[in-house]
VOPAGU-2260 file (C-alpha; in pm, 1 decimal, decimal comma):
REM VOPAGU-2260
SITE   aa  ch    i         X         Y         Z
SITE  MET   A    0    9156,5   12734,1    8576,3
SITE  ALA   A    1    8797,4   12688,1    8689,1
SITE  PHE   A    2    8697,1   12502,9    9004,6
SITE  LEU   A    3    8358,2   12370,7    9108,1
SITE  SER   A    4    8237,3   12506,2    9440,6
SITE  ARG   A    5    8270,2   12287,7    9749,7
SITE  ARG   A    6    7954,2   12101,4    9834,4
SITE  HIS   A    7    7859,5   11917,2   10147,7
SITE  LEU   A    8    7625,5   11625,1   10175,0
SITE  LEU   A    9    7500,5   11483,0   10499,7
SITE  GLN   A   10    7389,9   11126,2   10518,2
SITE  ALA   A   11    7221,6   10999,4   10831,3
SITE  THR   A   12    7286,7   10637,7   10913,2
SITE  ALA   A   13    7152,6   10402,8   11172,8
SITE  LEU   A   14    7491,9   10398,9   11343,3
SITE  GLY   A   15    7591,0   10762,0   11329,7
SITE  THR   A   16    7633,6   11055,1   11095,4
SITE  THR   A   17    7853,3   11038,9   10788,8
SITE  HIS   A   18    7988,8   11368,8   10656,5
SITE  TRP   A   19    8062,5   11388,9   10287,2
SITE  ALA   A   20    8296,0   11666,7   10174,8
SITE  LEU   A   21    8398,3   11687,1    9811,3
SITE  GLY   A   22    8695,7   11914,3    9757,3
SITE  PRO   A   23    8764,3   12143,7    9461,7
SITE  LEU   A   24    8749,5   11968,4    9125,9
SITE  ASN   A   25    9017,4   12067,1    8879,4
SITE  ALA   A   26    8842,9   12072,9    8545,1
SITE  GLY   A   27    9147,7   12157,4    8334,7
SITE  SER   A   28    9451,8   11977,4    8199,5
SITE  LEU   A   29    9732,7   11906,7    8441,3
SITE  ASN   A   30    9983,4   11981,5    8166,8
SITE  ALA   A   31    9835,9   12325,8    8111,4
SITE  GLY   A   32    9697,6   12395,2    8454,4
SITE  GLY   A   33   10012,3   12428,9    8660,8
SITE  LEU   A   34   10007,9   12132,2    8898,3
SITE  ALA   A   35   10335,9   12115,7    9093,1
SITE  LEU   A   36   10488,3   11865,0    9332,2
SITE  GLY   A   37   10742,0   11892,9    9612,8
SITE  THR   A   38   10893,9   11605,4    9811,8
SITE  PHE   A   39   11022,2   11589,1   10167,4
SITE  ARG   A   40   11184,6   11350,9   10411,0
SITE  PHE   A   41   11271,4   11363,3   10781,6
SITE  ASP   A   42   11433,2   11130,3   11031,4
SITE  ALA   A   43   11183,2   10941,5   11249,6
SITE  THR   A   44   11428,9   10712,2   11430,6
SITE  PRO   A   45   11353,3   10684,9   11804,1
SITE  PRO   A   46   11632,0   10735,6   12061,8
SITE  MET   A   47   11782,6   10461,1   12275,9
SITE  GLY   A   48   11537,4   10334,3   12535,5
SITE  HIS   A   49   11225,6   10459,5   12359,9
SITE  PRO   A   50   10928,5   10219,6   12380,5
SITE  CYS   A   51   10842,9   10011,7   12073,9
SITE  CYS   A   52   10497,9    9897,2   11961,3
SITE  GLY   A   53   10311,6   10048,1   12253,4
SITE  GLY   A   54   10567,3    9948,5   12513,0
SITE  TRP   A   55   10507,1    9573,5   12538,2
SITE  ILE   A   56   10807,2    9461,8   12336,9
SITE  SER   A   57   11168,5    9552,4   12406,2
SITE  PRO   A   58   11249,6    9924,0   12388,9
SITE  VAL   A   59   11514,9   10054,9   12150,7
SITE  LYS   A   60   11856,8    9894,9   12204,9
SITE  THR   A   61   12017,1    9933,3   11862,8
SITE  VAL   A   62   11932,7   10086,7   11525,3
SITE  GLU   A   63   11987,4    9843,9   11238,2
SITE  ASP   A   64   11862,3   10094,8   10984,2
SITE  PRO   A   65   11697,2   10434,1   11039,6
SITE  LEU   A   66   11324,7   10502,3   11027,1
SITE  ASP   A   67   11205,6   10760,1   10776,5
SITE  GLY   A   68   10922,6   11001,1   10735,5
SITE  LEU   A   69   10857,5   11063,7   10366,0
SITE  GLY   A   70   10604,2   11266,9   10178,7
SITE  LEU   A   71   10492,6   11477,4    9888,4
SITE  VAL   A   72   10281,8   11788,5    9847,0
SITE  LEU   A   73   10068,7   11861,9    9541,0
SITE  LEU   A   74   10008,0   12226,9    9456,2
SITE  GLY   A   75    9800,6   12403,8    9195,0
SITE  ALA   A   76    9456,3   12243,5    9227,8
SITE  GLY   A   77    9284,7   12420,3    9513,4
SITE  LYS   A   78    9444,6   12395,0    9853,9
SITE  PRO   A   79    9757,5   12175,1    9862,6
SITE  VAL   A   80    9727,1   11800,2    9919,8
SITE  VAL   A   81    9989,0   11628,9   10139,1
SITE  VAL   A   82   10071,0   11256,1   10142,6
SITE  CYS   A   83   10302,2   11142,9   10423,5
SITE  ALA   A   84   10421,5   10796,6   10532,8
SITE  VAL   A   85   10611,5   10734,7   10857,5
SITE  ASP   A   86   10804,2   10418,9   10951,0
SITE  TRP   A   87   10614,7   10390,5   11281,3
SITE  THR   A   88   10370,7   10133,1   11416,0
SITE  GLY   A   89   10095,5   10392,3   11423,1
SITE  ILE   A   90    9989,7   10749,8   11493,6
SITE  LEU   A   91    9659,2   10755,8   11676,9
SITE  ASN   A   92    9364,8   10964,2   11789,4
SITE  SER   A   93    9438,5   11323,8   11895,9
SITE  ASN   A   94    9802,7   11282,2   11794,6
SITE  HIS   A   95    9698,7   11192,2   11439,3
SITE  LEU   A   96    9487,2   11505,9   11428,8
SITE  ALA   A   97    9773,7   11713,4   11572,3
SITE  TRP   A   98   10014,2   11581,2   11308,5
SITE  ARG   A   99    9768,6   11654,4   11029,0
SITE  ALA   A  100    9704,2   12003,0   11160,3
SITE  ALA   A  101   10077,0   12079,5   11189,2
SITE  LEU   A  102   10152,6   11945,0   10842,5
SITE  ALA   A  103    9856,9   12139,0   10703,0
SITE  GLN   A  104    9994,1   12457,4   10855,0
SITE  ALA   A  105   10333,2   12396,3   10696,2
SITE  ALA   A  106   10177,6   12335,8   10354,5
SITE  GLY   A  107    9916,1   12611,5   10369,4
SITE  THR   A  108    9623,0   12373,6   10353,4
SITE  THR   A  109    9357,6   12217,5   10579,9
SITE  PRO   A  110    9397,1   11902,3   10794,5
SITE  GLU   A  111    9149,8   11693,8   10592,8
SITE  ARG   A  112    9375,7   11737,8   10287,4
SITE  VAL   A  113    9666,8   11571,9   10469,6
SITE  LEU   A  114    9688,1   11194,8   10416,3
SITE  LEU   A  115    9902,7   11073,1   10707,2
SITE  HIS   A  116    9988,9   10702,8   10720,3
SITE  CYS   A  117   10223,8   10468,1   10901,5
SITE  VAL   A  118   10396,1   10170,8   10739,8
SITE  HIS   A  119   10334,7    9972,3   11062,7
SITE  GLN   A  120   10673,1    9822,6   11146,3
SITE  HIS   A  121   10673,9    9700,5   11509,0
SITE  ASP   A  122   11027,7    9787,1   11624,3
SITE  ALA   A  123   10907,3   10146,3   11610,1
SITE  PRO   A  124   10696,2   10397,9   11806,4
SITE  PHE   A  125   10320,8   10354,2   11852,9
SITE  ALA   A  126   10233,0   10718,5   11896,5
SITE  CYS   A  127    9918,7   10785,8   12099,0
SITE  LEU   A  128    9944,4   11083,9   12331,5
SITE  ASP   A  129    9603,4   11003,1   12483,3
SITE  THR   A  130    9717,6   10655,9   12589,4
SITE  GLN   A  131   10044,8   10792,3   12722,6
SITE  LYS   A  132    9856,7   11044,2   12937,2
SITE  LEU   A  133    9626,4   10776,0   13079,2
SITE  LEU   A  134    9917,0   10548,9   13172,3
SITE  ALA   A  135   10139,5   10826,7   13305,6
SITE  ALA   A  136    9885,4   10891,0   13581,0
SITE  HIS   A  137    9992,5   10560,5   13742,5
SITE  GLN   A  138   10318,9   10459,2   13902,4
SITE  GLY   A  139   10537,2   10185,4   13760,4
SITE  ILE   A  140   10409,1   10175,4   13401,3
SITE  PRO   A  141   10682,0   10227,1   13140,0
SITE  GLY   A  142   10568,0   10482,7   12886,0
SITE  THR   A  143   10430,9   10398,6   12542,6
SITE  LEU   A  144   10554,9   10722,3   12382,9
SITE  TRP   A  145   10795,8   11000,7   12475,4
SITE  PRO   A  146   10597,9   11319,5   12400,3
SITE  ASP   A  147   10911,8   11529,4   12352,2
SITE  PHE   A  148   11040,7   11289,9   12086,5
SITE  ASN   A  149   10701,1   11287,4   11915,2
SITE  GLN   A  150   10698,9   11668,4   11902,3
SITE  ALA   A  151   11059,7   11692,3   11787,4
SITE  THR   A  152   10985,6   11455,0   11499,0
SITE  LEU   A  153   10677,1   11653,9   11403,1
SITE  ASP   A  154   10882,5   11974,8   11408,9
SITE  LYS   A  155   11126,3   11815,6   11162,5
SITE  ALA   A  156   10836,2   11706,4   10943,4
SITE  GLN   A  157   10691,1   12058,5   10937,3
SITE  LYS   A  158   11024,5   12214,0   10844,5
SITE  ALA   A  159   11087,7   11962,9   10567,1
SITE  LEU   A  160   10737,4   12005,7   10425,4
SITE  ALA   A  161   10760,5   12386,5   10424,3
SITE  GLN   A  162   11080,4   12356,7   10222,1
SITE  ALA   A  163   10913,5   12110,9    9983,8
SITE  VAL   A  164   10647,1   12369,3    9905,6
SITE  LYS   A  165   10919,2   12618,2    9809,4
SITE  ASN   A  166   11102,6   12359,7    9596,2
SITE  ALA   A  167   10797,5   12224,1    9412,3
SITE  GLU   A  168   10845,8   12145,3    9043,5
SITE  PRO   A  169   10582,8   12136,2    8765,9
SITE  VAL   A  170   10410,5   11805,2    8698,3
SITE  THR   A  171   10379,8   11734,3    8327,2
SITE  ARG   A  172   10250,7   11378,1    8337,1
SITE  ILE   A  173   10148,9   11099,0    8571,4
SITE  ALA   A  174   10195,2   10725,3    8516,4
SITE  LYS   A  175   10060,2   10408,0    8671,9
SITE  GLY   A  176   10211,9   10065,6    8718,7
SITE  SER   A  177   10120,7    9732,0    8873,4
SITE  ALA   A  178   10305,2    9406,7    8933,2
SITE  GLU   A  179   10233,7    9085,8    9118,5
SITE  VAL   A  180   10448,8    9028,4    9426,4
SITE  GLU   A  181   10536,1    8662,8    9466,5
SITE  GLN   A  182   10559,6    8471,5    9794,6
SITE  VAL   A  183   10522,9    8758,0   10040,3
SITE  ALA   A  184   10160,1    8808,3   10146,1
SITE  SER   A  185    9936,2    8539,9   10296,5
SITE  ASN   A  186    9610,1    8556,1   10486,8
SITE  ARG   A  187    9645,1    8516,3   10862,6
SITE  ARG   A  188    9297,2    8371,3   10919,3
SITE  VAL   A  189    9297,4    8046,2   10721,1
SITE  ASP   A  190    9304,2    7792,7   11008,7
SITE  ARG   A  191    8936,7    7745,2   11096,3
SITE  ASP   A  192    8715,8    7482,2   11254,1
SITE  PRO   A  193    8414,5    7334,5   11067,0
SITE  THR   A  194    8193,2    7621,2   11187,0
SITE  GLY   A  195    8427,6    7883,3   11042,9
SITE  LYS   A  196    8573,6    8002,4   11373,1
SITE  ILE   A  197    8943,8    8084,3   11386,8
SITE  LYS   A  198    9158,4    7816,2   11549,6
SITE  THR   A  199    9510,2    7965,0   11513,4
SITE  MET   A  200    9641,4    8283,2   11358,3
SITE  ARG   A  201    9922,6    8247,5   11104,4
SITE  GLY   A  202   10114,4    8562,8   11197,7
SITE  SER   A  203   10391,3    8769,5   11047,9
SITE  ALA   A  204   10639,6    8489,1   11115,1
SITE  CYS   A  205   10546,3    8122,9   11143,7
SITE  LYS   A  206   10751,8    7812,7   11225,7
SITE  ASP   A  207   10454,4    7573,0   11229,0
SITE  ASP   A  208   10479,9    7354,1   10919,1
SITE  ARG   A  209   10109,7    7273,3   10930,6
SITE  LEU   A  210   10009,7    7640,1   10924,2
SITE  ARG   A  211   10262,5    7724,6   10655,2
SITE  ALA   A  212   10125,5    7442,9   10438,2
SITE  LEU   A  213    9775,3    7592,8   10441,7
SITE  PRO   A  214    9664,7    7792,5   10136,1
SITE  VAL   A  215    9763,5    8156,2   10085,2
SITE  GLY   A  216    9403,1    8262,1   10137,2
SITE  LEU   A  217    9253,1    8595,0   10033,8
SITE  ILE   A  218    9513,7    8861,9    9952,8
SITE  ASP   A  219    9564,1    9134,0    9694,5
SITE  PRO   A  220    9879,2    9011,0    9517,8
SITE  HIS   A  221    9942,3    9331,2    9324,2
SITE  LEU   A  222   10173,0    9615,2    9418,4
SITE  LYS   A  223   10061,8    9941,2    9259,4
SITE  THR   A  224   10263,6   10249,4    9172,2
SITE  ILE   A  225   10168,9   10608,3    9090,2
SITE  ALA   A  226   10458,2   10806,0    8940,0
SITE  PHE   A  227   10485,4   11182,2    8888,7
SITE  TYR   A  228   10705,7   11335,1    8617,6
SITE  SER   A  229   10839,2   11676,0    8525,3
SITE  GLY   A  230   10943,7   11633,0    8165,3
SITE  GLU   A  231   11166,3   11326,7    8157,2
SITE  LYS   A  232   11253,7   11363,7    8525,2
SITE  ARG   A  233   11068,8   11138,9    8766,0
SITE  LEU   A  234   10982,6   11337,8    9078,9
SITE  ALA   A  235   10812,6   11081,5    9303,3
SITE  CYS   A  236   10670,1   10729,3    9308,7
SITE  VAL   A  237   10398,6   10615,1    9549,3
SITE  HIS   A  238   10390,6   10236,2    9600,2
SITE  THR   A  239   10110,4   10048,8    9779,3
SITE  TYR   A  240   10096,7    9682,1    9880,1
SITE  ALA   A  241    9886,9    9494,8   10136,0
SITE  THR   A  242   10078,7    9296,3   10394,6
SITE  HIS   A  243   10198,4    9339,8   10749,1
SITE  PRO   A  244   10555,2    9467,6   10696,8
SITE  MET   A  245   10730,2    9262,0   10966,3
SITE  SER   A  246   10966,0    8966,7   10926,2
SITE  HIS   A  247   11086,5    8954,7   11287,4
SITE  TYR   A  248   11074,6    9201,5   11573,8
SITE  GLY   A  249   11067,3    9241,6   11949,7
SITE  LYS   A  250   11435,7    9244,7   12048,2
SITE  GLY   A  251   11483,1    9619,9   12043,2
SITE  ASN   A  252   11664,3    9629,0   11708,6
SITE  VAL   A  253   11501,5    9919,0   11525,1
SITE  SER   A  254   11453,1    9856,0   11154,6
SITE  SER   A  255   11225,1    9962,7   10873,1
SITE  ASP   A  256   11202,8    9584,8   10808,5
SITE  PHE   A  257   11152,2    9430,3   10467,8
SITE  ALA   A  258   10904,8    9691,3   10340,2
SITE  GLY   A  259   11133,9    9980,3   10428,0
SITE  LEU   A  260   11445,2    9796,4   10314,4
SITE  ALA   A  261   11282,0    9715,7    9979,7
SITE  ARG   A  262   11188,7   10080,1    9931,2
SITE  LYS   A  263   11541,2   10189,6   10016,1
SITE  ARG   A  264   11685,8    9938,2    9770,7
SITE  VAL   A  265   11468,0   10070,4    9488,5
SITE  GLN   A  266   11545,4   10428,6    9590,0
SITE  ALA   A  267   11920,3   10363,1    9573,7
SITE  THR   A  268   11903,7   10210,7    9226,3
SITE  ASP   A  269   11661,3   10455,8    9061,4
SITE  ARG   A  270   11809,2   10627,4    8756,0
SITE  ASP   A  271   11650,0   10948,9    8886,9
SITE  ARG   A  272   11843,1   10961,8    9213,0
SITE  ASP   A  273   11635,1   11255,8    9339,8
SITE  CYS   A  274   11307,3   11072,1    9280,1
SITE  LEU   A  275   11134,3   11007,4    9613,1
SITE  HIS   A  276   10997,4   10655,9    9662,8
SITE  LEU   A  277   10716,4   10644,0    9916,9
SITE  TYR   A  278   10569,9   10313,7   10040,9
SITE  LEU   A  279   10219,1   10281,0   10185,8
SITE  THR   A  280   10081,3    9964,4   10346,1
SITE  GLY   A  281    9743,4    9860,6   10211,4
SITE  CYS   A  282    9458,9    9686,1   10393,4
SITE  ALA   A  283    9668,6    9427,8   10576,5
SITE  GLY   A  284    9475,9    9369,7   10897,7
SITE  ASN   A  285    9439,9    9000,9   10811,6
SITE  VAL   A  286    9742,0    8966,3   10581,4
SITE  ALA   A  287   10105,2    8895,5   10673,8
SITE  ALA   A  288   10410,0    8705,6   10545,8
SITE  GLY   A  289   10368,4    8401,7   10774,3
SITE  LYS   A  290   10332,1    8137,8   10503,1
SITE  PHE   A  291   10666,5    8243,7   10354,2
SITE  ASN   A  292   10852,6    8361,5   10662,8
SITE  ASP   A  293   11006,5    8159,7   10945,9
SITE  GLY   A  294   11127,7    8472,3   11125,8
SITE  SER   A  295   11495,4    8424,4   11045,2
SITE  PRO   A  296   11732,6    8701,1   10929,7
SITE  GLU   A  297   11764,1    8512,7   10601,4
SITE  ALA   A  298   11388,2    8533,0   10551,5
SITE  ARG   A  299   11399,0    8911,8   10595,3
SITE  THR   A  300   11658,3    8930,9   10318,7
SITE  GLU   A  301   11445,2    8716,0   10088,9
SITE  LEU   A  302   11125,0    8911,4   10159,5
SITE  THR   A  303   11311,5    9235,8   10091,9
SITE  TYR   A  304   11425,3    9100,6    9755,8
SITE  ARG   A  305   11077,3    8979,8    9657,7
SITE  LEU   A  306   10907,3    9307,4    9747,8
SITE  SER   A  307   11174,2    9523,5    9582,4
SITE  THR   A  308   11141,5    9305,3    9271,1
SITE  GLY   A  309   10769,5    9380,0    9269,3
SITE  MET   A  310   10841,8    9753,6    9290,8
SITE  SER   A  311   11098,2    9733,6    9011,2
SITE  ASN   A  312   10861,0    9535,3    8789,0
SITE  SER   A  313   10585,7    9787,7    8851,5
SITE  LEU   A  314   10820,4   10071,6    8756,1
SITE  ALA   A  315   10929,3    9887,2    8443,5
SITE  GLY   A  316   10568,5    9863,6    8328,9
SITE  LEU   A  317   10463,7   10224,7    8391,9
SITE  GLU   A  318   10211,5   10359,7    8144,7
SITE  ALA   A  319   10061,4   10702,8    8101,7
SITE  ALA   A  320    9747,6   10780,9    8297,2
SITE  LYS   A  321    9452,8   10990,0    8188,2
SITE  THR   A  322    9528,3   11295,8    8396,9
SITE  THR   A  323    9278,5   11560,5    8290,4
SITE  THR   A  324    9126,0   11614,0    8636,1
SITE  LEU   A  325    9220,0   11630,6    9002,8
SITE  ASP   A  326    8946,0   11562,6    9254,1
SITE  PHE   A  327    8998,9   11533,3    9629,7
SITE  ARG   A  328    8725,9   11392,0    9851,7
SITE  THR   A  329    8691,5   11318,6   10221,5
SITE  VAL   A  330    8430,0   11137,3   10425,2
SITE  GLU   A  331    8399,2   11146,2   10803,0
SITE  ILE   A  332    8257,8   10847,2   10989,7
SITE  ARG   A  333    8185,1   10802,2   11358,4
SITE  PRO   A  334    8171,3   10430,3   11436,3
SITE  LYS   A  335    8044,3   10303,0   11767,5
SITE  ALA   A  336    8282,5   10140,9   12012,7
SITE  ASN   A  337    8295,1    9764,9   12054,4
SITE  THR   A  338    8051,4    9674,2   12333,9
SITE  ALA   A  339    8320,1    9451,9   12489,2
SITE  LEU   A  340    8506,3    9768,8   12593,0
SITE  VAL   A  341    8386,5    9893,7   12932,2
SITE  ALA   A  342    8552,8   10205,9   13067,1
SITE  ASP   A  343    8546,0   10116,7   13438,8
SITE  GLY   A  344    8694,6    9774,7   13375,9
SITE  LEU   A  345    8970,2    9921,5   13160,8
SITE  ARG   A  346    9059,5   10176,2   13429,7
SITE  GLN   A  347    9087,1    9893,1   13683,4
SITE  LYS   A  348    9327,7    9703,1   13457,8
SITE  ILE   A  349    9542,5   10010,9   13402,3
SITE  ALA   A  350    9564,9   10064,1   13778,8
SITE  ASN   A  351    9641,7    9697,9   13858,5
SITE  ASP   A  352   10016,4    9682,6   13924,6
SITE  LYS   A  353   10002,8    9301,3   13939,3
SITE  LEU   A  354    9936,9    9278,5   13565,3
SITE  ALA   A  355   10212,3    9254,5   13304,1
SITE  LEU   A  356   10278,1    9564,3   13097,6
SITE  VAL   A  357   10067,3    9453,3   12801,8
SITE  GLY   A  358    9777,7    9389,9   13040,1
SITE  ARG   A  359    9789,7    9754,8   13144,2
SITE  SER   A  360    9900,0    9935,0   12829,2
SITE  ARG   A  361    9653,4    9773,3   12588,7
SITE  PRO   A  362    9359,2    9882,1   12806,9
SITE  GLY   A  363    9509,7   10230,3   12781,4
SITE  PHE   A  364    9470,2   10225,3   12403,6
SITE  GLU   A  365    9117,8   10086,6   12441,0
SITE  LEU   A  366    9017,6   10352,4   12693,7
SITE  ALA   A  367    9165,2   10625,2   12473,6
SITE  TRP   A  368    8938,2   10504,4   12192,0
SITE  LEU   A  369    8630,1   10499,3   12417,4
SITE  GLU   A  370    8700,0   10856,2   12528,2
SITE  ARG   A  371    8749,5   10962,6   12167,0
SITE  VAL   A  372    8418,4   10808,2   12062,2
SITE  ALA   A  373    8248,5   10992,1   12347,0
SITE  LYS   A  374    8395,2   11319,8   12220,9
SITE  GLY   A  375    8270,1   11253,4   11868,0
SITE  GLN   A  376    8607,9   11288,6   11695,5
SITE  PRO   A  377    8555,5   11124,6   11355,0
SITE  LEU   A  378    8771,0   10901,2   11143,4
SITE  VAL   A  379    8852,4   11060,4   10807,7
SITE  LEU   A  380    8861,6   10857,2   10487,5
SITE  ALA   A  381    8985,7   11021,6   10169,6
SITE  ALA   A  382    9041,3   10971,6    9798,8
SITE  LEU   A  383    9283,2   11161,8    9577,0
SITE  HIS   A  384    9164,6   11120,0    9217,7
SITE  LEU   A  385    9412,7   11201,0    8940,6
SITE  GLY   A  386    9228,8   11140,1    8618,4
SITE  ASP   A  387    9164,9   10764,9    8610,6
SITE  LEU   A  388    9393,8   10703,4    8912,2
SITE  THR   A  389    9286,4   10695,7    9275,4
SITE  LEU   A  390    9491,0   10695,4    9593,8
SITE  LEU   A  391    9250,9   10577,2    9863,7
SITE  SER   A  392    9325,8   10659,7   10228,7
SITE  LEU   A  393    9171,3   10443,3   10504,0
SITE  PRO   A  394    9215,6   10430,4   10883,9
SITE  GLY   A  395    9339,4   10155,3   11112,1
SITE  GLU   A  396    9418,1    9794,9   11029,3
SITE  CYS   A  397    9144,3    9732,5   10774,2
SITE  PHE   A  398    9096,0    9377,4   10650,3
SITE  VAL   A  399    9200,2    9319,9   10289,2
SITE  GLU   A  400    8833,6    9267,1   10192,7
SITE  TYR   A  401    8784,3    9644,9   10209,1
SITE  GLN   A  402    9060,5    9695,8    9952,2
SITE  VAL   A  403    8915,0    9430,0    9722,6
SITE  ARG   A  404    8570,6    9581,5    9768,3
SITE  ALA   A  405    8695,4    9927,8    9672,0
SITE  GLN   A  406    8847,6    9796,4    9349,6
SITE  LYS   A  407    8520,7    9623,5    9256,5
SITE  MET   A  408    8330,5    9947,7    9315,9
SITE  ALA   A  409    8549,2   10127,6    9063,0
SITE  PRO   A  410    8638,4    9865,9    8799,8
SITE  ASN   A  411    8740,2   10128,1    8543,9
SITE  ARG   A  412    8975,2   10310,9    8779,2
SITE  PHE   A  413    9328,0   10231,6    8894,6
SITE  VAL   A  414    9278,8   10220,1    9272,5
SITE  ALA   A  415    9584,6   10217,5    9500,0
SITE  THR   A  416    9479,1   10171,2    9862,2
SITE  ALA   A  417    9663,6   10283,9   10174,7
SITE  ALA   A  418    9541,7   10182,0   10520,8
SITE  TYR   A  419    9707,5   10252,1   10858,5
SITE  GLY   A  420    9596,8   10613,6   10856,8
SITE  ASP   A  421    9448,3   10715,6   11191,6
SITE  GLY   A  422    9532,9   10410,5   11404,6
SITE  GLY   A  423    9282,5   10481,0   11682,3
SITE  PRO   A  424    9044,0   10190,5   11610,7
SITE  TRP   A  425    9319,4    9926,4   11579,5
SITE  TYR   A  426    9184,8    9632,6   11372,7
SITE  ILE   A  427    8883,7    9681,6   11145,5
SITE  PRO   A  428    8738,8    9341,3   11046,4
SITE  THR   A  429    8448,7    9301,6   10809,2
SITE  ARG   A  430    8106,8    9243,4   10961,1
SITE  GLU   A  431    8116,7    8876,2   10861,2
SITE  GLU   A  432    8445,3    8815,0   11042,2
SITE  TYR   A  433    8340,8    8931,4   11389,5
SITE  PRO   A  434    8161,0    8602,0   11474,8
SITE  ALA   A  435    8469,3    8404,5   11366,0
SITE  GLY   A  436    8671,4    8547,8   11653,8
SITE  GLY   A  437    9050,0    8525,9   11654,7
SITE  TYR   A  438    9317,1    8773,4   11758,6
SITE  GLU   A  439    9219,1    9048,2   11518,7
SITE  VAL   A  440    8859,3    9054,3   11637,3
SITE  SER   A  441    8975,5    9054,9   12001,6
SITE  VAL   A  442    9155,3    9385,9   11939,1
SITE  ALA   A  443    8892,7    9549,4   11716,4
SITE  PHE   A  444    8780,5    9863,4   11896,3
SITE  CYS   A  445    8474,8    9934,5   11675,4
SITE  ASP   A  446    8150,1    9741,9   11672,8
SITE  PRO   A  447    8056,1    9548,6   11354,4
SITE  GLY   A  448    7859,7    9847,6   11227,2
SITE  VAL   A  449    8187,1   10003,1   11114,3
SITE  ASP   A  450    8164,5    9782,8   10804,1
SITE  GLY   A  451    7849,6    9958,0   10683,7
SITE  LEU   A  452    7997,3   10300,6   10751,6
SITE  ILE   A  453    8309,5   10220,9   10550,0
SITE  GLU   A  454    8095,7   10070,2   10274,0
SITE  GLY   A  455    7898,6   10392,5   10247,3
SITE  ALA   A  456    8213,7   10602,3   10261,8
SITE  LEU   A  457    8376,3   10403,2    9982,0
SITE  LYS   A  458    8071,3   10454,0    9761,6
SITE  GLY   A  459    8095,2   10828,3    9812,2
SITE  LEU   A  460    8469,9   10842,7    9760,7
SITE  LEU   A  461    8468,6   10627,6    9448,0
SITE  ALA   A  462    8142,7   10739,0    9281,9
């Protein structure tokens, strides 16, 4: 099987340097060329007392259902490609790089060919070792992450992935599916004053009848599925859908919430019981279930049913994809930090023992990002192209506009988008949304120039 040589393109931008790296292009047939796939899973459930969501909601008290780490490894087209999803709030900054490097070692590949994402449930760990180190230097701040637990989970992930490489089975065909998910996603930023500024956010759960009566707003209503087969046996299904995956949270009851529960329901009923179902959250920075969710346990059950129905409908409509090529691409971007973040002021907040925990821990995440930007550690965006299919990998809590934009750039491709990769930058609004303010903009760690960098990256990834 012939491969094109790796080529590197450098593009200077007004806001930094973008690095374009196109991986080996498989120019032969997947059926004849020997592509193989292995699947892996590992337990990612935190222990009792572990902080949740960065430490400012209740730590773990009970486990309603376990948190999973799930993934697949593709072999036979250059260096292996790994896709991994973890039921955590996020994996950030140097820890994201450490996870990718460790998984790459286990798979015999390079870190940029590891697509590591979190589903973004909130009764779950928010794993930033840099933030934990900054806060641990002060007395009286409960931790945001237990480093030993983080490492133990990564060790399990490495072991499971190494075994997946050994157990890989040939891929004979790939299929695609799509289905509309009804009454789950709604835009959070629909309540605006006459000038367009945000008045109130409609969050993951909402009891305000006025807010719930407002329109759905901009969403991507379609769940997308990429399925891998070996003969008649289905090996793995990757599902993507754009919404915050929380129905209710904050009481210390660990759960994979409605996104994880929907995946588990579909997994349990699949005719191919060994088929791995992997769920990735799309660009949901400004999308949540608030219009359809009052935060009750009953609402979680209903959301689980609606999302699992979308998955099942997508599976029922699977159709063969044109899978003559495999092309893996990455782009590095280095966005500037939001000018509202000032290092000295953040250090003062972290040291101020009169502030509530969130008033000290959030500045820790902000300072960790500032220090990362100063070091020049990039964000990595990636695209795995399988014939006419694309799995797009984006960082942080991107607004849904980026997902819609990507699909418009490649109208003849089936684009499934996963965000919540490297969580270092937190929210990533579009340039137009920064002046509108609101919660998401208040916790956006990049300056508005990040929009242009992502725009350029998407053009390179999807060209």
